[in-house]
N, C-alpha and C positions, 0 to 999 in steps of 0.2 A: 291757359283756358280755364275758365270757371263753369263747372257743369252744375246746372240747376235742374231740379225736378220740374215737370211741366205744372203751369198753373191749372188748377181744377176748380170749376165754378163752385160756389158754396152750396148751390141747388143739388149738385150731384153728389157731394158728400153727405149733405143731409139726407137724400133719398137712401144712399147706401147704408149709412147709420140706422135710419129708421126700418128699413128693409131687414137687416140682420138682427135687430132687436126684436122686431115683430116675429121673425123666424123662431127666435128664441122663446117668445111667449106662447106661440102656437105649440112648440114642442113641449114645452113645460105644462101647457094644459092637457095635451094629450097624454102626458106622462102621470097625470094625478087622476086621469079617468074621465075626464070632460069629453061629451060627444064630439065628433069631428066638425059638425055644423056650428056648433056654439063655439068651439075653439077657432074655427076659421073667422066668423063673424067678429069675436073679440080681438083677434090677431089684426083684422083689418081695421078695426076701429083705433087699436092702439098704435098700428102704423101711420094712421092719418094724424092722430094727436102728436106722435114723436115727431113726425116730419115737419108739421107746423112749428112746435116748439124749438126743434133744433135750427130749423131755418131762420126762425125770428130772433132767438135768444143766443144761438151758437155764436162761435167765432171770436176773433180777438177784437177788442175796441180799438178804433184809430187812436193813434197817440194825439195828445193835445198839446 
């Protein structure tokens, strides 16, 4: 019997990566003394940009 991990949609993995990286950006901005509102807006914008980039450019290229 061959056990394989479940197949996860690329959109889900893109969301998880973007969310974790946005949390890192948010925490980093708070650590350097940026106000909470500015840090939140910046992290949300970073989340959107990273999600789109990872979703469109991430993953393996199909074999030709």
